[in-house]
C-alpha positions as CSV (number, residue, x, y, z in Angstrom):
1,M,6.4,-28.1,5.7
2,V,5.3,-25.9,3.2
3,K,6.9,-23.3,1.5
4,P,5.4,-19.9,1.3
5,K,4.1,-18.6,-2.4
6,A,7.8,-15.8,-3.8
7,G,5.7,-13.6,-4.9
8,G,3.7,-13.9,-1.5
9,F,5.9,-11.4,0.5
10,N,6.6,-9.1,-1.9
11,H,2.6,-8.6,-3.2
12,L,1.3,-7.2,-0.1
13,V,4.2,-5.0,0.7
14,I,3.0,-3.7,-2.7
15,S,-0.6,-3.9,-1.5
16,L,0.7,-1.7,1.0
17,G,2.2,0.8,-1.1
18,E,-0.9,1.3,-2.5
19,F,-3.1,1.5,1.1
20,L,-1.0,4.0,2.1
21,R,-0.1,5.8,-0.7
22,A,-4.3,6.7,-0.8
23,I,-4.0,6.9,2.7
24,L,-1.5,9.8,1.7
25,I,-4.2,11.3,-1.3
26,D,-6.6,11.0,0.8
27,T,-4.2,12.8,4.3
28,M,-2.9,15.2,1.5
29,V,-5.6,17.1,-1.0
30,P,-8.0,18.3,0.8
31,L,-4.6,20.7,2.3
32,F,-4.0,21.3,-1.0
33,V,-7.9,21.8,-1.8
34,A,-8.2,23.7,0.9
């Protein structure tokens, strides 16, 4: 069985965090601007 890379899961979490933050910014900024 091939072991997954140690940084694979962490990278996935970081990517998800960046994605969610981008959505949060895209949704909150218009509210503050308006």
